[in-house]
C-alpha positions in Angstrom: -5.3 -99.7 -60.2 -3.7 -97.2 -62.6 -6.5 -97.6 -65.1 -9.1 -96.8 -62.4 -7.1 -93.7 -61.4 -6.9 -92.6 -65.0 -10.6 -93.1 -65.5 -11.4 -91.1 -62.3 -9.1 -88.2 -63.3 -10.4 -87.9 -66.9 -13.8 -86.3 -66.1 -12.3 -84.0 -63.6 -9.7 -82.8 -66.1 -12.4 -82.0 -68.6 -14.2 -79.9 -66.0 -11.1 -78.1 -64.8 -9.6 -77.4 -68.2 -12.5 -75.9 -70.1 -11.1 -73.6 -72.8 -11.6 -70.0 -71.7 -11.9 -67.3 -74.2 -11.8 -63.5 -73.8 -14.6 -61.0 -74.5 -13.2 -60.1 -77.9 -12.7 -63.8 -78.8 -16.3 -64.5 -77.8 -17.4 -61.7 -80.2 -15.3 -63.3 -82.9 -16.7 -66.7 -82.3 -20.2 -65.4 -82.3 -19.6 -63.6 -85.6 -17.9 -66.6 -87.2 -21.0 -68.7 -86.4 -23.5 -66.3 -87.9 -24.5 -64.5 -84.7 -23.3 -61.0 -85.3 -23.8 -58.8 -82.3 -22.3 -55.6 -81.0 -20.1 -55.2 -78.0 -22.8 -53.5 -76.1 -25.3 -56.3 -76.9 -22.9 -58.9 -75.6 -22.4 -56.9 -72.4 -26.2 -56.7 -72.0 -26.5 -60.5 -72.5 -24.0 -61.1 -69.8 -25.6 -58.6 -67.4 -28.9 -60.4 -67.7 -27.3 -63.8 -67.6 -28.8 -64.6 -71.0 -25.5 -66.0 -72.3 -23.1 -68.4 -70.5 -20.1 -66.6 -69.0 -18.0 -66.3 -65.9 -15.8 -63.9 -64.2 -12.2 -64.4 -63.2 -10.4 -61.6 -61.3 -13.4 -59.4 -62.2 -12.9 -60.0 -65.9 -15.6 -61.5 -68.1 -14.6 -64.9 -69.6 -16.5 -67.3 -71.8 -16.1 -71.0 -72.2 -15.8 -72.0 -75.9 -18.0 -75.2 -75.6 -20.7 -73.5 -73.7 -20.8 -70.5 -76.1 -21.0 -72.8 -79.1 -24.0 -74.7 -77.5 -25.6 -71.3 -76.8 -25.2 -70.2 -80.4 -26.7 -73.5 -81.6 -29.7 -73.1 -79.3 -30.2 -69.5 -80.5 -30.2 -70.7 -84.2 -32.7 -73.4 -83.4 -34.9 -71.0 -81.6 -34.8 -68.6 -84.5 -35.6 -71.4 -87.0 -38.5 -72.5 -84.9 -39.9 -68.9 -84.7 -39.6 -68.7 -88.5 -41.4 -72.0 -89.0 -44.1 -70.9 -86.6 -44.4 -67.6 -88.4 -44.9 -69.4 -91.8 -47.5 -71.7 -90.3 -49.3 -68.9 -88.7 -49.4 -66.9 -91.9 -50.7 -69.9 -93.8 -53.5 -70.5 -91.3 -54.4 -66.8 -91.3 -54.6 -66.8 -95.1 -56.7 -69.9 -95.0 -59.1 -68.4 -92.4 -59.4 -65.2 -94.5 -60.2 -67.2 -97.6 -62.7 -69.3 -95.8 -64.3 -66.1 -94.3 -64.5 -64.5 -97.7 -66.1 -67.6 -99.2 -63.1 -68.5 -101.3 -62.8 -72.1 -100.2 
């Protein structure tokens, strides 16, 4: 019975005890992970709900795990855009060469 109680409590504890970090700590975490943004940019991202955050007693807070996932997703999106840009450039160049008769 104790094992079952322990198993039931474990997921709840993970939800309740997410590590909260302050606005300044969030800026530091973003910077450390290669996503340098200004204070005003972070405020804008929170006001448009573009970045995961919460409010406790009318203070902005961030949850470390959610913020790290968000950073990883932003990096993946940027890499995808770069790859698409390279592919688009190659296709455009190929089309120009074909159009000019330089096959």
